[in-house]
C-alpha positions in Angstrom: 74.7 -21.0 -33.7 74.0 -17.4 -32.8 76.4 -14.9 -31.2 76.0 -11.9 -28.9 78.8 -9.3 -28.9 78.7 -7.1 -25.7 80.7 -3.8 -26.0 81.2 -1.7 -22.9 82.2 1.9 -23.7 83.1 4.8 -21.6 83.5 7.3 -24.3 82.4 8.9 -27.5 82.7 6.8 -30.6 85.4 8.4 -33.0 85.0 6.3 -36.2 81.2 6.5 -36.7 81.4 5.8 -40.5 83.4 2.7 -40.1 81.2 1.6 -37.2 78.2 2.0 -39.3 79.5 0.0 -42.2 80.5 -2.8 -39.8 77.0 -3.0 -38.2 75.5 -3.3 -41.7 77.8 -6.0 -42.6 77.1 -7.7 -39.4 73.4 -7.6 -39.9 73.8 -10.5 -42.3 75.3 -12.5 -39.7 73.9 -14.6 -36.8 74.6 -12.1 -34.2 73.3 -9.3 -32.0 75.4 -6.4 -30.7 74.7 -5.0 -27.3 76.6 -1.7 -26.5 76.5 -0.7 -22.8 77.4 2.9 -22.1 79.0 3.6 -18.8 80.2 7.1 -17.5 79.1 10.6 -18.3 80.0 10.8 -22.0 77.5 12.1 -24.5 76.1 8.9 -26.0 73.9 10.5 -28.6 75.8 8.6 -31.5 75.2 5.4 -29.7 71.5 6.0 -29.4 71.6 6.4 -33.3 73.5 3.1 -33.7 70.5 1.4 -32.1 68.5 1.9 -35.1 65.3 2.3 -33.2 64.2 5.3 -35.3 64.0 3.7 -38.7 66.2 1.9 -41.4 69.8 1.7 -40.4 72.3 2.5 -43.2 76.0 2.6 -43.6 77.7 5.8 -44.4 77.7 4.7 -48.0 73.9 4.2 -47.9 73.8 0.4 -47.8 70.7 -0.6 -45.8 71.1 -3.1 -42.9 69.4 -6.5 -43.4 68.0 -6.3 -40.0 68.1 -4.5 -36.6 71.1 -6.0 -34.6 72.1 -3.2 -32.1 70.8 -2.5 -28.7 72.3 0.5 -26.9 71.8 0.9 -23.1 73.2 3.8 -21.2 74.1 2.7 -17.5 73.2 6.1 -16.0 69.5 5.4 -17.0 69.6 2.5 -14.6 71.9 3.8 -11.7 69.0 3.6 -9.2 67.1 0.9 -10.6 67.0 -2.9 -9.7 69.6 -5.0 -11.5 66.6 -6.9 -13.1 65.3 -3.7 -14.9 68.8 -3.2 -16.3 69.2 -6.8 -17.6 65.7 -6.7 -19.1 66.4 -3.6 -20.9 69.8 -5.0 -22.1 68.3 -8.3 -23.4 65.0 -7.1 -24.6 65.6 -6.9 -28.2 67.7 -10.2 -28.5 64.8 -12.7 -28.8 63.2 -10.9 -31.8 66.6 -10.5 -33.4 67.3 -14.1 -33.1 63.9 -14.8 -34.7 64.5 -12.4 -37.5 67.8 -13.9 -38.3 66.5 -17.4 -38.5 63.3 -16.2 -40.5 65.6 -14.8 -43.2 
């Protein structure tokens, strides 16, 4: 079994340290996390959680086993076809599944 957690957010994350630790712990599990940002909030921290710019670590320095987070800001797709939005939301999931079962 493999699970996908979809989180829809409309604001700024307030417990970034705890969230980073939870993501590192979850990176060992059969799951992917998709964070969908709606509204006009500053989602810079959410972009960081996506881990696309290198190795993701918890606030204590523990390294994630694999990349499991995909962040997608809705405003990026407001005027795009629904298919483009769906493709971006799900684009990392197949590789995340393969990475999990390969380890």
